[in-house]
N, C-alpha and C positions, 0 to 999 in steps of 0.2 A: 724432358730434357732440361738440365740446368746449365746456364751460363754464368761463370763467376767472373766478375768484372775486376780489372784493375786499370791503372792509368794507360798502361802502354798495350795496345793491340797490334803492333807491328808483328812481322814475322819473327819468330823466336830466333835467338842465337843458337847456332848448332852446338857450340861448346862454351860452357861458362866456368869459371873458377868458382868452385864451391866453398863458400866461407860460412861462418856462423850468422852473419848478417844476412846472407843470401837465403839460408834456410829459414830463418826467422821470417822473413819477408813472405816466403812460400806458405809457411803455416799460417801466418796472419791473413794472406789472400784467400785460403781454402782451396787452393789449386794444387792438391796433393792426393796420393794414394798410397796405400800399403799393400803389399803382395808378397808372395813367396816364389821362388824358382830354385832350379837344380843347379847352383853355381853358375847363374847366368843364362840357363837354358830353360825354356818354359815349353808350353804346348806345341806339338808338331816339330820340335827341333829349333824353334825360334831362339835366336841368340840376342841377348840385351848388349848394348854398347856399354863402355866404362862410364865410371862416376863422372857427371858433368856433361855427357854427350847426349844428344837426343836419340831416342829410338822410335821408330815407326813400324806399324804392323806390316808384315811381309805380305798379307792378303788385301792390303788396301784399307780405306776407311769407309764405313757405312754408319750413319747416324740412326739406324733402325735399332730399337731396344731390344736386340737379339745378341746372343754370344757370336763372336767372330767378328773380323773386320775391325778391330781395335785393340788396344792395350787394356787389360782388366785389372781390377783391384778394388780394395775397400776404401771409401772415402769418408769425409765427415758426415755426410748425409745418407749414406748407403753402405752398410757393413754387416758382417756375420758370415760372409762366404770365404772360407779358408781355401786358398788355391794350394795345389800340391807343391811341394819343394821344401828343401832344408835350409835355404837362405831367405832371411828376412830382408826386404829392401823398402825404403822410403824413396818416393817418387815425386818429383814436380810434374803436373799435367798441363795439358792445354786449357784454355778457358772452357771449351766444351766437354761436359761430363754427362754422359747418357746413362741414366739409371736403368739396371736390368735386374728384374725380379725383386726389387726392393733390397737386395743384399750385396750388390756390387755395382761398379760403374765400368764403362769403357770410354776410351778417349783416343783422339787421333795421334797423340804423340806424348811421350813421357821421357823424362831423364832421371836416372838414379841419382840421389843425393846422399844417401847414407845406407850402409850395409850392417846388418845385425845389430842395429841400435836406432832409437827413435828420438825425434827432437822434443824439447820442452814445449809446454803450452798447447798440446793436441786437445782438441775437443770433438767428439764424435758421438753418434748415437749408439751403434753397436760395433764392437771390434772383436775378431776371433784371431787370437794368436796362439791357439793350441798347438801342442806338440812342437813348439819352437825351442829346440834344445840349445840353441846358440844364444838365446835371450838371457842375460844375467841381471839386468835392472830394467825398470820403467823409468820413463822422463817424469822430471817435475811437472806439476801442473796438469796431468792428464785428467780429463773428465770425460766419462761416457756413461750411458744407461747400462749397457750389458757389456761385461768384459770377460772373454774366455781365455783363461791361461792355463787350462788343464795340461798336464803332462809337460809343462815347461820345467824340465828337471834340473836346469842350471840357474834358475831364478832362486836368489838368497833372501831378498828383501823387497819390501814395497815402498814407495816414496810417501814421505809424509804429506798430508793433504790430499791423497788419492780420493776422488769422488766417482761412485758409480753405484747404481741400484742393485744390479745383480752381478755377483762376483764368483767366478768359479776358479778355484786353485786346486782342484782334485789332482792328486798325483804329483804335486810339486815336491818332490822328495828332497830338494835341497833348501827348502824355505825354512829358515830359522826364526824369524820374527814378523810381527806385523805392526804397523804404525799405530801409535796411541791414538785413541779417538776415532778409529775406523767406523763409519756408518754405511749400513747398506741393508737393503730389504732381504736378500738372500745371500749367504755366504757358505760356499762349499770348500771345506778343509780336508775332506776325506783323503787318506793316504798321503797326508803331509807328515812323513815319518820323522822329519827333523825339527818339526816345530815342537818347543818345549813349554811355552807359555802363550796365553792370550793377553792381549794388550789392555791397559786401563782404558775406560771409556768407551769399550766395543759396544756397538749397538746394532742389532740385526733382528729381523722377525724369524727368519728360518737360519738354523746353523747346523752343518753336517761336520761332526768330528769323527767319523767312523775311521778306524784304522789309524788314528794318530797316536802311534805307539809311544812317542817320547813326550807327550803332553803330560806335564805334572802340576802346572800352575794355572789358576783361574783368577780373573779379576773379581773383586768384591762386587755383590750385587748382580 
């Protein structure tokens, strides 16, 4: 179980005004998670409250590291589990984050801060955003070890300075360019049918370019 400390341990405010500064402080604190839902509805018909309002699990809170009795998502320290849904949400969480199976966390309360977009400066180990068709761009300063963006069919570009070890972009059919100097160990670009060129300074140990039907230009060396 991970407790992320901030200066204020008082009872959380039920509703807050969501500003860029507020989001920045949440990112800085590490008290956040990323999840998906069906336009505000998740497992067993649970309905999330609106942006800035606290949501709590309908089945109560239990800190045991099992699914259920909490709100679930991917965090800075436990990611890779892609929950079902077509809506991407970025949430503030309680101080208490319980890791489940190493790929997700649960928390006693959370509040949605952003929908279908992510804030700048995120740092995490693993992040699975696969099949997020509403995602058009990634935030600046994103750093993670493994990033799964497969079948993100609306994603057109990646931010400069993106840092990750393994990057899966397979099926990103709208992706037209990659940032110069991109470095990673594994890069999967299969079925990136709109990608026309590889960037200067690209470095990777494994590269999959299968079915990149528009690719015509390659960097020297």
